[in-house]
C-alpha positions in Angstrom: -72.7 -24.6 22.8 -70.7 -26.6 20.2 -72.1 -29.9 18.9 -70.7 -32.7 16.8 -71.9 -32.6 13.2 -70.7 -36.1 12.2 -67.4 -35.0 10.7 -63.9 -35.2 12.2 -63.8 -31.4 12.4 -61.0 -30.4 14.9 -58.9 -27.3 15.4 -55.2 -27.5 15.9 -53.7 -26.3 19.2 -51.7 -23.2 18.5 -48.0 -24.1 17.8 -48.5 -27.8 17.5 -49.8 -30.5 15.3 -52.1 -31.8 18.1 -55.8 -31.0 17.6 -57.9 -29.5 20.3 -60.5 -32.0 21.4 -63.9 -31.6 19.9 -67.2 -33.0 21.1 -68.8 -36.0 19.5 -71.9 -36.1 21.6 -73.5 -35.8 25.0 -73.4 -39.2 26.7 -75.9 -38.7 29.5 -79.0 -36.6 30.2 -82.4 -36.3 28.4 -82.6 -38.3 25.3 -79.5 -40.3 26.1 -80.0 -42.1 29.5 -83.6 -41.6 30.4 -84.5 -45.3 30.3 -81.8 -46.0 33.0 -83.3 -43.3 35.3 -80.2 -41.2 34.7 -81.0 -37.5 34.3 -78.0 -35.8 35.8 -74.6 -37.5 36.4 -70.9 -37.1 36.0 -67.5 -38.8 35.7 -67.9 -42.0 33.7 -64.5 -43.7 34.0 -64.5 -46.6 31.5 -62.7 -49.9 31.0 -63.3 -53.1 29.1 -64.9 -55.9 31.1 -63.8 -59.5 30.9 -66.8 -60.3 28.6 -65.7 -57.5 26.2 -68.3 -54.9 27.0 -67.4 -51.4 28.0 -68.2 -50.7 31.7 -68.6 -47.0 32.7 -68.9 -45.9 36.3 -70.5 -42.6 37.2 -70.7 -40.5 40.3 -73.6 -38.7 42.0 -76.6 -39.5 39.9 -80.2 -38.2 39.9 -83.3 -39.1 38.0 -84.1 -35.6 36.7 -81.7 -33.5 34.6 -79.6 -31.6 37.1 -78.3 -32.1 40.7 -80.7 -33.0 43.5 -84.1 -34.6 43.7 -85.2 -38.1 43.5 -83.0 -41.1 42.8 -79.7 -39.9 44.3 -77.3 -42.8 44.0 -73.5 -43.3 43.5 -71.8 -45.1 42.0 -73.9 -46.4 39.1 -72.7 -48.5 36.2 -73.7 -48.3 32.5 -72.7 -50.8 29.8 -72.0 -50.2 26.1 -70.9 -51.9 22.9 -67.2 -51.2 22.2 -68.0 -51.1 18.5 -69.8 -47.7 19.1 -67.0 -46.0 21.0 -65.4 -44.4 17.9 -68.5 -42.7 16.8 -70.2 -42.0 20.1 -70.9 -44.5 22.9 -74.3 -46.2 22.8 -75.6 -47.6 26.1 -76.9 -51.1 26.1 -77.8 -51.6 29.8 -77.2 -50.8 33.4 -76.1 -52.6 36.5 -79.2 -53.8 38.4 -82.1 -56.2 38.1 -83.7 -54.1 35.3 -82.9 -51.1 33.0 -82.8 -48.7 36.0 -79.2 -47.9 36.9 -79.1 -48.9 40.6 -76.5 -47.9 43.1 -74.0 -50.7 43.0 -72.6 -50.3 46.6 -74.9 -50.9 49.7 -75.1 -47.7 51.7 -77.5 -44.8 52.3 -76.5 -41.2 51.6 -76.1 -39.4 54.9 -75.8 -42.5 57.0 -73.2 -43.2 59.7 -70.6 -45.7 58.7 -67.8 -46.6 61.2 -68.7 -43.5 63.2 -68.5 -41.1 60.2 -71.2 -39.4 58.2 -71.1 -40.6 54.7 -72.9 -38.4 52.2 -71.6 -40.1 49.0 -69.2 -42.7 47.6 -67.4 -41.6 44.4 -65.5 -43.7 41.9 -62.0 -42.8 40.9 -60.9 -45.7 38.6 -61.5 -49.3 37.6 -59.3 -52.0 36.3 -59.8 -55.4 34.9 -57.4 -58.2 36.0 -58.1 -61.6 34.5 -61.7 -62.4 35.1 -62.2 -59.8 37.8 -62.7 -56.1 37.9 -61.6 -53.7 40.7 -63.2 -50.4 41.6 -61.5 -47.8 43.8 -63.8 -45.3 45.5 -63.6 -42.4 47.9 -66.0 -42.4 50.9 -66.9 -38.8 51.4 -68.7 -36.3 53.7 -69.3 -33.6 51.2 -67.0 -32.8 48.2 -63.3 -32.8 49.1 -63.7 -34.4 52.5 -62.6 -38.0 52.2 -62.9 -40.2 55.2 -61.3 -43.2 53.6 -60.9 -45.0 50.2 -61.6 -48.6 49.5 -61.6 -51.2 46.7 -64.5 -53.3 45.5 -64.4 -56.4 43.3 -66.7 -57.7 40.6 -66.7 -61.2 39.4 -69.5 -60.8 36.9 -68.3 -58.1 34.5 -69.3 -55.1 36.6 -72.9 -56.2 37.3 -72.4 -56.5 41.1 -69.6 -55.4 43.5 -68.4 -56.6 46.9 -66.0 -54.9 49.3 -62.5 -56.5 49.3 -61.9 -55.3 52.9 -59.1 -53.0 51.7 -59.4 -49.6 53.2 -56.9 -46.6 53.4 -57.5 -43.5 55.5 -58.1 -40.2 53.7 -54.8 -39.0 55.3 -52.8 -41.8 53.7 -49.6 -40.5 52.1 -50.3 -37.0 53.4 -53.8 -36.9 51.7 -52.3 -37.7 48.3 -53.9 -41.1 48.0 -57.6 -40.2 47.6 -58.2 -39.9 43.9 -56.3 -42.3 41.8 -55.8 -43.8 38.4 -54.2 -47.1 37.5 -53.1 -49.2 34.5 -51.3 -52.4 33.7 -47.6 -52.1 33.1 -47.2 -55.3 31.1 -44.5 -56.4 33.6 -46.7 -57.9 36.3 -47.3 -54.6 38.1 -50.1 -52.1 38.2 -48.9 -48.5 38.2 -50.9 -45.9 40.1 -50.9 -42.1 40.1 -52.9 -40.4 42.8 -53.7 -37.0 44.4 -56.1 -35.5 46.8 -59.8 -34.7 46.2 -59.3 -31.0 47.0 -57.9 -30.0 43.6 -54.9 -28.3 45.3 -52.3 -31.1 45.4 -49.6 -32.7 43.3 -49.2 -36.3 42.1 -47.5 -39.3 43.6 -46.7 -42.6 41.9 -46.9 -46.2 43.3 -46.9 -49.7 41.9 -48.3 -53.0 43.1 -48.1 -56.6 41.7 -51.3 -57.4 39.8 -51.9 -60.5 41.9 -51.6 -58.5 45.2 -53.7 -55.4 44.3 -55.7 -55.7 47.5 -52.7 -56.3 49.8 -51.7 -52.8 51.1 -48.3 -54.2 52.2 -47.5 -55.0 48.6 -47.8 -51.4 47.4 -44.4 -49.7 46.7 -43.8 -45.9 46.5 -41.7 -44.2 43.9 -39.5 -41.9 45.9 -36.4 -39.8 46.1 -33.9 -40.7 48.8 -30.1 -40.3 49.3 -29.7 -38.8 45.8 -31.7 -41.3 43.8 -35.2 -42.3 42.8 -36.2 -45.9 43.7 -39.1 -48.2 44.3 -39.8 -48.9 47.9 -39.1 -45.4 49.2 -41.9 -43.3 50.6 -43.5 -41.7 47.5 -42.1 -38.3 46.5 -44.4 -35.8 44.8 -43.7 -36.5 41.1 -45.5 -33.4 39.8 -46.5 -30.3 41.7 -49.7 -28.4 40.9 -53.4 -28.4 41.6 -54.8 -31.6 40.2 -58.2 -33.3 40.1 -59.4 -36.3 38.1 -56.7 -38.5 36.6 -56.6 -41.2 33.9 -53.5 -43.3 33.1 -53.7 -45.6 30.1 -51.4 -47.3 27.6 -52.4 -46.5 24.0 -50.4 -48.0 21.1 -47.4 -48.5 23.3 -47.4 -45.0 24.9 -48.2 -44.2 28.4 -50.8 -41.4 28.4 -51.7 -39.5 31.6 -54.7 -37.2 31.4 -55.1 -34.8 34.3 -57.7 -32.2 35.2 -55.4 -29.3 35.8 -57.6 -27.4 38.2 -54.9 -24.7 38.8 -55.0 -23.7 35.1 -58.7 -24.7 34.5 -58.1 -27.2 31.7 -57.6 -30.9 30.9 -54.0 -31.7 30.0 -52.4 -34.8 28.4 -48.9 -36.0 29.2 -47.2 -38.5 26.9 -44.7 -40.7 28.8 -42.1 -43.4 27.9 -42.9 -45.0 31.3 -44.7 -44.1 34.5 -41.4 -43.2 36.1 -40.5 -40.7 33.4 -39.9 -37.1 34.5 -43.4 -35.5 34.4 -41.8 -32.0 34.2 -40.0 -33.0 31.0 -42.9 -35.0 29.4 -44.5 -33.8 26.2 -47.7 -32.1 27.3 -50.7 -30.6 25.6 -54.0 -29.1 26.7 -56.9 -30.9 25.0 -59.9 -29.1 26.6 -59.8 -25.6 27.9 -62.0 -24.1 30.5 -63.9 -21.0 29.7 -66.8 -18.8 30.7 -70.4 -19.9 29.9 -70.7 -17.1 27.3 -67.6 -18.2 25.4 -68.3 -22.0 25.1 -67.4 -23.8 21.9 -67.5 -27.5 22.4 -66.4 -28.1 18.8 -63.3 -26.1 19.5 -62.5 -27.6 22.9 -63.8 -24.8 25.1 -66.0 -26.0 27.9 -67.2 -24.1 30.9 -66.9 -25.7 34.4 -65.2 -28.8 33.0 -63.6 -31.7 34.9 -62.9 -35.4 34.5 -61.2 -36.5 31.3 -61.2 -40.3 31.0 -59.7 -42.1 28.0 -62.2 -44.4 26.2 -60.9 -47.9 25.5 -60.2 -48.5 21.8 -58.6 -45.0 21.4 -55.7 -44.6 19.1 -53.1 -41.8 19.0 -54.7 -40.2 16.0 -58.2 -40.6 17.4 -58.1 -40.3 21.2 -61.5 -40.3 22.9 -62.2 -38.7 26.3 -65.2 -38.6 28.6 -65.5 -35.0 30.0 -67.8 -33.8 32.7 -69.5 -30.5 33.1 -71.5 -29.0 36.0 -73.1 -25.6 36.0 -73.0 -25.0 39.7 -75.1 -21.9 39.5 -78.1 -23.5 37.8 -77.3 -27.3 38.3 -77.7 -27.9 34.6 -76.0 -29.0 32.6 -74.6 -31.7 34.8 -73.6 -34.5 32.4 -70.8 -36.5 30.8 -69.8 -35.8 27.2 -67.5 -37.6 24.7 -64.7 -35.7 23.0 -61.9 -36.8 20.6 -58.6 -35.4 19.4 -55.6 -36.3 17.3 -52.5 -36.5 19.6 -50.1 -38.4 17.3 -47.8 -35.5 17.0 -47.5 -35.2 20.8 -46.1 -38.7 21.1 -43.2 -38.0 18.7 -42.4 -34.5 19.8 -39.1 -33.9 21.7 -39.6 -33.7 25.5 -40.1 -30.3 27.1 -37.1 -28.3 28.3 -37.6 -27.7 32.0 -35.2 -26.5 34.6 -36.0 -28.3 37.8 -35.2 -27.2 41.3 -33.7 -29.2 44.1 -34.8 -32.8 44.9 -38.3 -33.2 46.4 -39.4 -34.5 49.7 -41.8 -37.3 50.5 -45.5 -36.9 49.9 -46.1 -35.8 53.5 -43.7 -33.0 53.3 -43.4 -29.8 51.1 -43.4 -30.4 47.4 -40.4 -29.5 45.3 -39.3 -30.5 41.8 -36.6 -33.2 41.2 -33.7 -32.9 38.7 -34.1 -34.9 35.5 -30.6 -36.4 36.1 -31.9 -38.0 39.3 -34.7 -39.8 37.5 -35.0 -43.2 35.9 -37.2 -43.8 32.9 -37.4 -47.6 33.4 -40.7 -48.9 34.7 -39.2 -51.5 37.0 
């Protein structure tokens, strides 16, 4: 297994000036998060809190290294100093009354909630708006079975969270509004890409005014109708495929969308002029490739049973940092989060891909087809 040796050693992706992501360090597990009662965990989506700390939210967490056993909770929150992000995140604390990383939402695994069995609640993304933070989660019965999603709010920099009352059924938008990622547009809107939790669906795009994030009536779809794309239409599938975890962030003026491409077993990065850009035409690169356990090379961006891929705040185009998860489902270890980095500066200046699209697509609840570039707008509003 590849490890980080303290240098900026990276290998170029064949045919481009973009470097394959290489591992800086393991972020969780023995020797990293023991004092928080975190042995095995995953995900770790990260944003900056109002007080300047980094807030990372993790999924199913256990006290011992691996999956199962004592201390099952989800989600949990760890805090870190942003000054450490460039060389490897160093944890400074956890949400809860002591060092132990407590479950931040009040429920019991396997309990009945609103008539449904809830085995776990998993985070998809967080966002800071003013002095408050918002956490979107999936309420699940097993992996891939989402009963509903909901939003929680923190007014104390991620230490505690309360339910906003907002709740969407798992079938919302044809099951394409389960796992999401969101980011500020700089124009008063939050832009949101989403997909299902089954890793067999495409992406849709919506937006919502920042000050109405928890008002479902304020959400607008980006959809194709009567020969044109527009806000306020039912959302049309913007990118077909089999997608998992997502991360949308603005880095040095560019919109970056990281997707776990489950269909191709890799983590891809798309560089966009705006959220409404044609995703089929976007400059795209694979940062981390899936591989077998016998061929792993973390220094060269080869990771077995990978998923996730969350951009670390403070990243730049020539030093983009990602939090990547890995779970050996045969042995249940490793089950951890790791930090990788790559130079993607060339990707953001490369001409867009040449792609011949098919006929216009349908809404998210119907069959997915691709939409002509000529029908698309690149303007965010």
